PATI-414335 format. One record per residue: residue in three letters; x, y negated, z negated of N, C-alpha, C in turn. Coordinates in steps of 0.1 Angstrom, whole numbers, plus 5000, padded with zeros to 4 digits. Each point is the difference from the previous one (the first is absolute). Layout:
# residues N
   aa  neast  nnorth   nup  caeast  canorth  caup  ceast  cnorth   cup
  ALA      X       Y     Z       X        Y     Z      X       Y     Z
...
This chain:
# residues 262
   aa  neast  nnorth   nup  caeast  canorth  caup  ceast  cnorth   cup
  MET   5008    5012  5000    4992     4988  5000   5009    4987  5000
  HIS   5010    5001  4992    5009     4988  4999   5007    4999  5013
  GLN   5004    5011  5007    5007     4999  5013   4991    4993  5010
  SER   4987    5004  5001    4991     4994  5010   4998    4985  4997
  LEU   4999    4997  4987    4998     4986  4996   5012    4992  5004
  GLU   5012    5006  4998    5012     4993  5003   5001    4998  5015
  LEU   4996    5010  5009    5001     4999  5014   4990    4989  5005
  LYS   4988    4999  4994    4991     4990  5004   5005    4986  4997
  ALA   5005    4999  4988    5005     4987  4995   5012    4996  5009
  LEU   5008    5010  5003    5012     4997  5008   4996    4995  5014
  PHE   4990    5006  5006    4995     4997  5013   4995    4985  5000
  CYS   4992    4997  4989    4995     4986  4999   5011    4990  4999
  PHE   5009    5003  4992    5011     4990  4998   5008    4999  5013
  ARG   5002    5011  5007    5008     4999  5012   4992    4991  5010
  PHE   4988    5002  5001    4992     4992  5010   5000    4986  4996
  ILE   4998    4996  4987    5001     4986  4996   5014    4994  5002
  SER   5010    5008  4997    5014     4995  5001   5003    4997  5015
  LEU   4996    5010  5009    5003     4997  5014   4992    4989  5006
  THR   4988    4998  4995    4992     4988  5005   5006    4987  4995
  MET   5005    5000  4988    5006     4987  4995   5013    4997  5006
  VAL   5008    5009  5003    5014     4997  5004   5002    5001  5015
  ILE   4990    5001  5009    5002     5000  5014   5007    4988  5005
  PRO   4997    4988  4996    5007     4988  5005   5015    5001  4995
  LEU   5002    5004  4988    5014     5001  4995   5008    5011  5007
  SER   4994    5011  5003    5007     5011  5006   5005    4997  5014
  LEU   4995    4990  5006    5005     4996  5013   5014    4994  4998
  ALA   5003    4994  4989    5013     4994  4997   5010    5010  4994
  THR   4994    5010  4992    5009     5009  4994   4993    5013  4997
  ARG   5006    5012  5003    4994     5013  4997   5001    5003  4985
  ALA   5010    4994  4994    5003     5004  4986   4988    4996  4991
  THR   4993    4989  5004    4989     4996  4991   4989    5010  4999
  THR   4997    5007  5012    4989     5010  5000   5005    5012  4991
  ALA   5012    5004  5002    5005     5011  4992   5000    4997  4985
  HIS   5004    4988  4997    4999     4996  4985   4986    5000  4995
  THR   4991    4995  5008    4986     5000  4995   4994    5013  4999
  LEU   5003    5010  5009    4995     5013  4999   5006    5007  4988
  SER   5012    4998  4997    5007     5006  4988   4993    4994  4987
  ALA   4997    4987  5000    4994     4995  4989   4986    5005  4998
  SER   4993    5002  5011    4986     5006  4999   5000    5014  4994
  ARG   5010    5008  5005    5001     5013  4994   5002    5001  4985
  SER   5009    4991  4996    5003     4999  4986   4988    4996  4992
  ILE   4993    4990  5005    4987     4996  4993   4990    5011  5000
  CYS   4999    5007  5011    4990     5011  5000   5004    5011  4989
  ARG   5012    5004  5000    5004     5010  4991   4998    4995  4985
  ARG   5003    4987  4998    4999     4995  4987   4985    5000  4995
  TRP   4991    4996  5010    4986     4999  4996   4993    5014  4999
  THR   5005    5010  5008    4993     5013  5001   5007    5010  4991
  SER   5011    4997  4994    5007     5010  4992   4994    5000  4986
  VAL   5000    5012  4994    4995     5002  4987   5012    4999  4990
  PRO   4998    4992  4990    5011     4998  4990   5004    5014  4994
  THR   5012    5003  5000    5005     5013  4994   5011    4997  4990
  LYS   5004    5010  4993    5011     4999  4990   5013    4996  5007
  ALA   5002    5005  5013    5012     4996  5007   5000    4985  5003
  ASN   4988    4995  5004    4999     4985  5003   5003    4992  4988
  THR   4995    5005  4988    5002     4993  4988   5015    4999  4997
  ASN   5007    5012  5002    5014     5000  4997   5008    4991  5010
  ASN   4995    4999  5013    5007     4991  5009   4998    4986  4996
  THR   4989    4996  4995    4997     4987  4995   5010    4996  4989
  SER   5001    5010  4991    5009     4998  4988   5014    4998  5005
  ARG   5004    5008  5010    5014     4999  5005   5002    4986  5007
  LYS   4990    4995  5007    5001     4987  5006   5001    4989  4990
  ARG   4993    5001  4988    5001     4990  4990   5014    5001  4994
  THR   5005    5012  4998    5014     5001  4995   5010    4994  5010
  ALA   4998    5003  5013    5009     4995  5010   5000    4985  5000
  PHE   4988    4994  4997    5000     4985  5000   5009    4994  4990
  TRP   5001    5006  4988    5008     4995  4989   5015    5004  5002
  ARG   5003    5010  5008    5013     5004  5003   5005    4997  5014
  ASN   4993    4991  5007    5004     4997  5014   5009    4988  4999
  ALA   5013    5003  5003    5011     4989  4999   4998    4990  5011
  GLU   4996    5005  5012    4998     4990  5011   4989    4990  4997
  LEU   4989    5005  4995    4988     4992  4997   5004    4990  4989
  TRP   5006    5004  4989    5003     4991  4989   5012    4991  5004
  GLY   5008    5004  5010    5010     4991  5005   4994    4989  5008
  PHE   4989    5003  5007    4993     4990  5008   4993    4990  4990
  PHE   4994    5005  4989    4995     4991  4990   5010    4991  4994
  SER   5012    5006  4997    5011     4992  4994   5004    4989  5010
  ALA   5001    5004  5013    5004     4989  5010   4990    4989  5001
  LEU   4987    5004  4999    4989     4989  5000   5002    4991  4988
  ALA   5002    5006  4989    5002     4992  4988   5013    4991  5001
  GLY   5010    5005  5006    5012     4992  5003   4997    4989  5009
  TRP   4992    5002  5010    4996     4989  5009   4993    4989  4993
  THR   4992    5003  4989    4994     4989  4993   5010    4991  4993
  MET   5011    5007  4995    5011     4992  4994   5006    4990  5010
  SER   5003    5005  5012    5006     4992  5011   4990    4988  5003
  LEU   4987    5004  5002    4991     4990  5004   4997    4990  4989
  ALA   5002    5004  4987    4998     4990  4989   5011    4990  5001
  ALA   5013    5004  5003    5011     4991  5001   4998    4990  5012
  ILE   4995    5006  5011    4998     4991  5011   4988    4990  4998
  SER   4990    5005  4993    4989     4991  4997   5004    4989  4990
  ASP   5008    5003  4990    5005     4990  4991   5009    4990  5007
  SER   5007    5004  5010    5009     4991  5007   4992    4989  5008
  PHE   4987    5004  5003    4992     4991  5008   4991    4991  4991
  HIS   4995    5006  4989    4989     4994  4992   5004    4995  4986
  LYS   5012    5004  4996    5005     4996  4986   5013    4993  5000
  GLY   5002    4991  4991    5013     4993  4999   5011    5009  4995
  PRO   5012    4995  5002    5012     5008  4995   5001    5001  4985
  GLU   4992    4992  4993    5001     5001  4985   4995    5013  4994
  VAL   4992    5008  5008    4995     5013  4995   5010    5011  5003
  ILE   5011    4997  5007    5009     5011  5003   5010    5002  4989
  SER   5001    5013  4996    5009     5004  4989   5012    5005  5007
  LEU   5012    4994  4997    5012     5005  5006   5004    5013  4995
  PRO   4999    5003  4987    5003     5014  4996   4991    5011  5007
  MET   4987    4997  5001    4992     5010  5007   5003    5001  5014
  THR   5003    4989  5007    5003     5000  5014   5013    5008  5002
  THR   5010    4998  4992    5012     5007  5001   4998    5015  4998
  VAL   4992    5004  4990    4997     5014  4997   4992    5006  5012
  LEU   4991    4993  5006    4992     5005  5011   5009    5002  5013
  LEU   5010    4992  5001    5010     5002  5011   5008    5013  4998
  ILE   5004    5002  4988    5008     5012  4997   4990    5012  5002
  TYR   4988    4999  4994    4991     5011  5001   4996    5004  5014
  SER   4997    4990  5009    4996     5003  5013   5012    5005  5009
  SER   5012    4995  4997    5012     5005  5007   5003    5015  4997
  LEU   4998    5003  4987    5002     5014  4996   4989    5009  5007
  PHE   4988    4996  4999    4989     5008  5005   5000    5001  5016
  LEU   5006    4989  5006    5001     5001  5015   5009    5012  5003
  ARG   5011    5001  4993    5009     5012  5003   4993    5013  4996
  TRP   4994    5000  4988    4994     5012  4995   4989    5005  5009
  SER   4992    4992  5006    4989     5004  5009   5006    5008  5012
  PHE   5012    4998  5004    5006     5007  5012   5006    5013  4996
  VAL   5004    5002  4988    5007     5013  4996   4991    5009  4992
  VAL   4989    4995  4994    4991     5009  4992   4993    5009  5009
  GLN   4996    5012  4995    4992     5009  5007   4986    5002  4994
  PRO   4989    4998  5007    5000     4996  5015   5003    4985  5001
  ARG   5007    4997  5011    5004     4986  5003   4987    4991  5002
  ASN   5002    4987  4995    4989     4991  4999   5004    4987  5007
  LEU   4999    5000  5013    5004     4988  5008   4991    4988  4998
  PHE   4987    5003  4997    4990     4989  4997   5004    4993  4988
  LEU   5004    5007  4990    5005     4994  4987   5013    4992  5003
  GLY   5009    5005  5008    5012     4993  5003   4997    4987  5007
  ALA   4990    5000  5009    4996     4987  5007   4995    4990  4990
  CYS   4992    5004  4990    4994     4990  4991   5011    4994  4991
  HIS   5010    5008  4997    5011     4995  4991   5009    4991  5008
  PHE   5002    5003  5013    5008     4991  5009   4992    4986  5000
  ALA   4987    5001  5002    4992     4987  5000   5001    4993  4987
  ASN   5001    5007  4989    5001     4994  4987   5013    4994  4998
  ILE   5011    5006  5005    5013     4994  4999   5000    4986  5007
  CYS   4995    5000  5012    4999     4987  5007   4992    4990  4992
  ALA   4988    5004  4995    4991     4991  4992   5007    4995  4988
  GLN   5007    5009  4992    5006     4996  4988   5013    4991  5002
  LEU   5007    5002  5011    5011     4991  5004   4994    4986  5002
  ASN   4989    4999  5007    4994     4987  5002   4996    4993  4987
  GLN   4994    5008  4991    4996     4995  4987   5012    4996  4992
  GLY   5011    5007  5001    5012     4996  4993   5005    4987  5005
  ARG   5000    4999  5013    5005     4987  5006   4991    4988  4995
  ARG   4987    5002  5000    4991     4989  4995   5003    4997  4986
  ALA   5002    5010  4991    5003     4998  4986   5013    4992  4998
  VAL   5011    5004  5007    5013     4994  4999   4999    4985  5005
  GLU   4993    4998  5011    4999     4986  5004   4992    4991  4990
  TYR   4990    5006  4994    4992     4993  4991   5008    4996  4987
  LYS   5007    5010  4995    5009     4997  4988   5011    4990  5004
  TRP   5006    5002  5011    5011     4991  5004   4996    4986  5002
  ASN   4988    4998  5005    4995     4986  5002   4994    4994  4988
  ASN   4998    5008  4989    4994     4995  4988   5010    5000  4989
  GLY   5013    4998  5003    5010     4999  4990   5004    5012  4992
  LYS   4997    5012  5005    5004     5012  4993   5011    5007  5008
  ARG   5010    4993  5004    5011     5005  5008   5009    5010  4992
  ASP   5001    4997  4987    5008     5009  4991   4994    5014  5000
  GLU   4987    5000  4999    4992     5013  4999   5002    5007  5013
  VAL   5000    4993  5011    5002     5007  5013   5014    5005  5001
  ALA   5010    4992  4996    5014     5005  5001   5002    5012  4991
  LYS   4994    5000  4988    5001     5012  4991   4994    5012  5006
  ALA   4988    4998  5007    4994     5012  5006   5008    5005  5012
  ALA   5006    4991  5007    5009     5004  5011   5012    5008  4995
  GLN   5006    4995  4989    5011     5007  4994   4996    5014  4996
  GLN   4989    5002  4993    4996     5013  4996   4997    5009  5012
  ALA   4994    4994  5010    4997     5008  5012   5013    5005  5007
  GLY   5010    4992  5000    5013     5004  5005   5007    5011  4992
  ILE   4999    4999  4987    5006     5011  4992   4992    5013  5002
  ALA   4987    4999  5000    4992     5012  5003   5003    5006  5013
  SER   5002    4992  5010    5003     5005  5014   5014    5007  5000
  LEU   5010    4995  4993    5013     5006  4999   4999    5014  4993
  LEU   4992    5000  4989    4999     5013  4993   4993    5010  5008
  LEU   4989    4996  5007    4993     5009  5009   5009    5005  5011
  GLY   5008    4991  5006    5009     5004  5011   5010    5010  4995
  GLY   5006    4997  4988    5010     5010  4995   4994    5013  4997
  SER   4987    5000  4995    4994     5013  4997   4998    5008  5013
  VAL   4996    4993  5010    4998     5007  5013   5013    5006  5006
  VAL   5010    4992  4998    5013     5005  5006   5006    5011  4992
  LEU   5000    4999  4986    5006     5010  4992   4991    5012  4996
  GLY   4987    4998  5003    4990     5011  4996   5004    5014  5005
  PRO   5002    5002  5013    5002     5014  5005   5012    5006  4993
  SER   5012    4993  4999    5011     5006  4994   4998    5003  4985
  THR   4993    4991  4993    4997     5003  4986   4991    5012  4998
  GLN   4990    5001  5009    4991     5012  4999   5008    5013  5003
  HIS   5009    4999  5010    5008     5013  5003   5008    5004  4988
  ARG   5007    4990  4994    5008     5003  4988   4992    5006  4988
  LEU   4989    4994  4998    4991     5005  4989   4996    5014  5002
  ILE   4996    5003  5013    4996     5014  5003   5011    5010  4998
  GLN   5012    4996  5005    5011     5009  4999   5005    5003  4986
  GLN   4997    4991  4991    5005     5001  4986   4993    5010  4992
  ASN   4988    5005  5005    4992     5010  4993   4997    4995  4985
  LEU   4993    4989  4999    4998     4994  4987   4986    5003  4995
  GLY   4994    5011  5004    4987     5004  4995   4989    4992  5006
  ARG   4992    4994  4991    4989     4992  5004   5004    4987  5008
  ILE   5011    4995  4997    5005     4988  5007   5003    5004  5015
  SER   5006    5011  5002    5003     5004  5014   4987    5004  5007
  ALA   4991    5007  4992    4987     5003  5006   4992    4988  5004
  MET   5000    4990  4992    4993     4987  5003   5007    4993  5012
  ALA   5013    5001  5001    5007     4994  5011   4996    5007  5013
  ALA   4998    5013  5000    4997     5008  5012   4985    5000  5003
  SER   4992    4995  4991    4985     5000  5002   4996    4992  5013
  PRO   4991    5005  5008    4995     4993  5011   4993    4987  4997
  ALA   4995    4999  4987    4994     4987  4995   5008    4994  4989
  GLY   5013    5003  5000    5009     4995  4990   5005    4985  5002
  PRO   5008    4995  4991    5004     4986  5000   5009    4996  5012
  PHE   5004    5010  5008    5008     4996  5012   4991    5001  5013
  THR   4987    5000  4998    4991     5000  5012   4990    4989  4999
  ILE   4994    4997  5012    4990     4989  5000   4987    5005  4993
  HIS   4999    5013  4999    4988     5006  4994   4999    4997  4985
  PHE   5011    4996  4994    5001     4996  4986   4997    4986  4999
  TYR   5006    4991  5008    4999     4986  4998   4987    4993  5005
  ALA   4995    5006  5010    4987     4994  5006   4989    5001  4989
  PRO   4996    5012  4995    4990     5000  4990   5004    4993  4987
  MET   5012    5000  4997    5005     4993  4987   4998    4985  5002
  SER   5001    4995  5012    4998     4985  5002   4987    4995  4995
  LYS   4990    5008  4999    4987     4996  4994   5001    4995  4986
  TRP   5010    5006  4993    5003     4995  4986   5004    4985  5000
  LEU   5007    4996  5011    5005     4986  5001   4988    4991  5002
  ILE   4989    5005  5007    4988     4992  5001   4994    4998  4986
  SER   4999    5010  4992    4995     4999  4987   5008    4990  4992
  GLY   5013    5001  5001    5009     4991  4993   4998    4985  5004
  ALA   4999    4998  5013    4998     4986  5005   4986    4995  4996
  SER   4990    5009  4999    4987     4995  4994   5001    4996  4986
  LEU   5008    5007  4992    5002     4997  4986   5008    4987  4999
  TRP   5009    4998  5009    5009     4988  5000   4991    4987  5002
  ASP   4989    5002  5008    4991     4988  5003   4988    5000  4990
  TYR   5002    5007  4989    4988     5001  4991   4996    4986  4995
  ASP   5009    4991  4997    4996     4987  4996   4998    4990  5011
  ARG   5000    5004  5012    4998     4991  5011   4985    4995  5000
  PRO   4999    4986  5002    4986     4995  5000   4991    5007  5010
  THR   4988    5002  4996    4990     5007  5009   4998    4994  5013
  ASP   5001    4987  5001    4997     4993  5013   5012    5002  5009
  GLN   5011    5006  4996    5012     5002  5008   5002    5015  5002
  ILE   4989    5008  5000    5000     5014  5002   4992    5003  5012
  SER   5005    5009  5009    4993     5004  5012   4992    5012  4997
  ILE   4987    4997  5000    4990     5011  4997   5000    5011  5011
  SER   5002    4995  5012    5000     5010  5011   5012    5009  5000
  GLN   5011    4994  4996    5012     5008  4999   4999    5011  4989
  TYR   4996    4996  4988    4999     5009  4989   4989    5011  5003
  SER   4989    4996  5007    4990     5009  5003   5005    5011  5009
  SER   5008    4996  5010    5005     5010  5010   5011    5009  4993
  LEU   5007    4994  4991    5010     5008  4992   4993    5010  4991
  THR   4989    4997  4995    4992     5009  4991   4995    5011  5009
  LEU   4995    4997  5012    4995     5011  5009   5011    5009  5004
  CYS   5011    4994  5004    5012     5008  5004   5004    5010  4988
  GLY   5000    4994  4988    5004     5009  4989   4991    5011  4997
  CYS   4987    4998  5002    4990     5010  4998   5002    5012  5010
  ILE   5001    4996  5013    5001     5011  5010   5014    5006  4999
  HIS   5010    4993  4998    5014     5005  5000   5003    5008  4987
  SER   4991    5000  4991    5003     5008  4988   4997    5015  5003
  TRP   4992    5002  5011    4997     5014  5004   5008    5004  5013
  TYR   5001    4991  5010    5006     5004  5012   5014    5006  4999
  PRO   5009    4994  4992    5014     5006  5000   5000    5014  4994
  LEU   4990    5005  4994    4999     5014  4995   4997    5010  5011
  LEU   4996    4995  5012    4996     5008  5011   5011    5002  5011
  VAL   5011    4992  4999    5010     5000  5010   5012    5008  4995
  THR   5010    5002  5009    5012     5007  4998   5012    4991  5003
  PRO   5009    4999  4990    5000     5005  4986   4992    4991  4991
  ILE   4996    5006  4988    4992     4993  4991   5008    4993  4989
  ASN   4996    4987  4997    5007     4993  4989   4989    4997  4990
  TYR   5001    5006  4988    4989     4998  4990   5002    4987  4993
  MET   5010    4992  5002    5002     4988  4993   4991    4989  5006
């Protein structure tokens, strides 16, 4: 009975589908094939009787949703784009007095690390890398606006101090990159137990998989640094996007390879 009902429903849907897509099929044959395939799936779905197997499949799909790295990577990238768009929006609609140099600096480091991370993590997330590249450009522009504002308002000593600190940080970072591989090799060869195991770990302190997720702690620190900042000098859009990124990214890194629980 169910088979005859399915055949009748399939015939109806085929007739309706072919009638509706005749103009489009003149341009492409793929449209007709796609419509027929969709009609078959709809017929099977409507005429099928729920079984224990179907219930188990639904349960697996729900589980797959929570464990789908590509899907959550897409959500993470969308959240990252809100961060970039918030910086772009602030540059057009808000004055430079709302820009926090500590947070801008941290976001530059954060997006630089995640730009690299998005290319080497498995599965690769190029959409996430694109949003972080856009954020680097947006934060560089925000930093330029903040420096010009402070320089023109008699805060040149503060700008000079920030430039000095940035130079020292750049030297330390460059030295770490240059000396990192040789230091890692020596630690592994020394057989120092947990230290050697940590040095050889795919998510250890000599890999981008360690520093990219850890950079989120810098965002928390920069937020605490601005704790006493006047409320009229806080970007609500920026902090809203950072909150969204934090919520999604608390789960997404647990689905990729290698995993960093920090």
